[in-house]
N, C-alpha and C positions, 0 to 999 in steps of 0.2 A: 883153354876150354870155353866153348861158347855158352854164355850165361844169360839167363833171363831173370829179371826182377819183377816180382808180382806184389800187388797191393790189396789190402783188405777192404771189405765193404761194410756196410752198416750192420751192427749187431756184435762187432768185435770190440767195441769201445769199453774202457774201464776207468773208473775214477783214479786219478794219479798218473794217467798216461802222459808221457813226455817229461815229467818232472825230473826224473833221473838224468835225462839227456840235457836238459837245460842247466841243471846244477853242475854237470860235468864239462860242458864245452860251449864256446862262444858261437859255434856254427848253429846248433839247435836253438840256443837262446835268441839269436838274431831272427830266426823264422817265427818263433812264438811272439817276440816283441813286434815284429812287422804285422803279424796277424792281429794282435791287440789294437795296433794303430789303425788298421784297415776296418776291423769289424766294430770296434767301439761298444762292445757288449760284455766286458769282463771275461773274454774268451779263455785266457790262460787259467784264471782262477777256477772256472768251472771244470776245465780239464784236470787240474791238479787236485781240487778239493771237493768237487761236486756242487750241489747234491746230484746223486745218480739220476734222478728224474729229469733234471735240467740237461745233463749231459746226453741222456737218451733221446731228448727232443731232437727231431730231425734237423732243425735249424742250427743246433750246436754240434750234433753228432757228426754230420758230414764234414764240416770244416775241421773238426778235431781229428778225424782219421786221415784227412788230407795232409794237415800240417805234421802230424805225428809220423806219417810214412816218409815224408820228405826230410824231416829232422833225423830220422834213422838213417836215411841215405846219406845225408850230409855228414853225420857222425861216422858212418862207415868209411866214407871217402877220406875223412880226416885221419882215421886210425889206419887205413890202408890206402895211401895215396895212389898206388898203382892199380887200384880196382877199377875195372870197366865192365860194362854189360852191353850186350848186343841186341837184346830184345826186352820188351816189357809189356805187361797187361795188368788189369785190375778187375776185381769183381764189382760190378755195379758202380757205386761211387768211386771205387778204387781205379776205375778206368780213367777218370779225370786226373788222379794222382799219377798214373802211369804216363799220360800225355805230358804232364808237367815235368816229370822226371826225364822224359825223353827230350825235352826242350821245345816241344810244340807250343807251350804256353809259358809265359813268365810266371813266377810265383804269385805275383799280385793278380794277374788275370785268371790264373787257375783258381785261386781262392775266391775271387769275385764270382766265377761260374758256380763253384761248389756252394758258396754261401746262399746264392740266389736259388740254386737248385733245391737246396735243403729247405729254404723258406717257402718256395712254391709247392714243394711236395707236402710240407706240413699243412699249408693252407688247403691243399686238395684233400688231405686226410680228414681235416675238420669239416670240409664241405660234403664229403661222401661218407658212407658207412661201409668200409671194406675190410677184408681179412685175407689171410694166406694160410695154406695147408701144405705140409710136407708129406710127400709120398715116398715111403721107404720100401725098396724092392720092386718098384714099378719099372716097366720098360717105357721108352718114349711113346711107343704105340698105345700102351695102356693109359699113359698120362694124357695124351691127346684125346682119347676116347672118353676118359672120365671128365676132362675139362668140358668137352662138348655136351656130355650128358647132364652135367651139374650147373652149366651156365658160367663156368669159370674160364680162365685163360692160363696157359702155361707161362709162368714167370721165370723160372730158372731150370735149366738143364745143367745141374752142378757136376755130376759125376755118375758113373754107373750105379743104379739103385737109389739115387737121390735126386728127385725132381720136385719142384714147388709149383703149386697152382695159386692163382690170385683172382680176386673179384669181389662181388657184393657179399656182405657178411651173411645174408640169409642163405646164400648158396654153399657156405662152408660146411654146415651140418649135413647137407645133401651129399656133398662129396665124401664126407667121412663115412656115411652109411653105404653109399655105392662102392666106395673103395674097399670096405670090408667084404662086401658081397662079391667083389672081384677076386678076393683072396689075397689082397696086398698085405705084406708083412706088417706095416704100420701106416696109419694115416693120422697125422698129428697136426691139429690147428696150431698156428704159431702166434706168439705174443707180440704182435706188431700193431703199429698205429693205423695202418691202412693197407690198401691193395696196391702195393708197389708193382711196377712193371705190368700194369694192366690199363685198360682204357679209362679207368677211374682216375688215372693220373694225367688225363689229356689236357686239363687246364694248366698243369705244371709244365707240360711239354710246350704248349703254346706260349706260355709266359717266358720260357727259357730262350725261345728262338731269337728275339731281338737282342738279348744279352750275348748270345753266342755270335751273332752277326757283328757285334761291336769289337770283339777281341781280335788281337793279331795272332795268326797261326804261323809259326816259323817252321822251316824245313828241318829235318833231322835224319840222320843215318840210322838211328836206333829203331828197329822194327817194333811197331806198336799194333796191338791186336784189338779188334772191336768185339764187344759182347754180342751185338745183334747179328753180325755176319760170321763171327768165329774166325775171321781172316785178318791179315795185316791190312791196315788202312793206308792209302796212298793219296797224299795231296790234301790241300786246304778244304776244298768242298766236301770231300768224303769224310774227313775228320768231323766237321761241323754237323753233317747230316746224320752220321751214325751216333754221335753223342746225343743228338736230339731224339732220334728214334728210340734210343735206349730207355728213355723215361717210361715209355709205355710198352716197349717190346720185350721179347724173351731174352734173357741172359744165357748165352750159349758158352758157358765156362769150359765144359769138356771139349768143345770144338776149338776153343782158343788154345788150350794146352796141347791138344793133339796137333794143331797146326804149327805151334812153336817147335814141337819135336820134329815135324816133317821138314821144318826149315833149318834144322841142325842144332837146335838148342840142346845142350847136354846136361845142364843142371839148372835149378831154379833157386832163387833166394827170396823168401817171403819177408817183406818188410811191413810189419803191423802186428797188432796183438792177436793172441788166441790160437794160432796155428791151424785155423780152420781151412785155409787154402791148402796147406801142406797135406792135411788129411784127405781132401778131395783129390789132390794131384796123385797121391799114392794109390787111390782107388782107380784113377784113370790109367796110370802106368806104375805098377809096384816097383819097377827097376829104376825109376827116375830119382836121382838124388835131389832132395829138397832140404834147404837149411832155413829154419824159421827164426826170425829175429824180431822181438817185440819190446825188449827192454835193453838197457845198457849192459846189464849182466849177461844177457843172451848174446848180445853183439860181441862182447869181449870173449865169451866162450867159443864163439863161432870163428874168430879170426884165424885160428889154425887151419880151418877148412877152406878159407877163401883166398 
């Protein structure tokens, strides 16, 4: 069965993430220890014990989801040595995890990218005053129209009926009022630090470019899909450019999933906390088998399906 592995984005983190994996096996422990050595900021302690405010900080949260996703993959491979996957994708930050899982980046280079991306985005959040708003029940056409009318940008095309806008904080209230006037089911401001995937993240995008230029990109047979194009990326230059554009560009998650299905993927395995991607994927295609694994217990329970 052709299998795709998918990785969570920011917002799925929780205090304690990865502790069960580290206590259970050397594979996960080695990744968290390597992250501690590279980051030098008490990384594992924040993941395992919090406080939640520190883990939620973009500069901690993004590396935490990256390492946790790869620790889950390493533990899965230990428990099921014959496990293979043919495709991978991730939501926003999760796209970097996907590229590393596919072998495009070494663990150290992937973590370097993610840590710097998180730091640069946190700095952009502090430098600007931005926000995001979720549109429930909106069509893509309605979302684009509402974004234009309110001075926002479309940040995420997650799944049918779930689209997110992003931009200056003063425009969020405008979007809420105009969205209600359009008759949208719900228009919900999100509790986020800034305007991710909008032009307010431009300084983060510019800062990431020289860091992306430094890392080695290796070839891989595992199909990897870009958030900004919704299609499989091919080659060194396209991988670098799409990851860079993703910082300010729209995340086309629905397109990524539909493209994987067109390419023959028959099931997805979500590696990361919260089961958010599984919920989106089921709305994209209710018949698509999706297994969600975010803890050691969930991994062990899923082994019979893998």
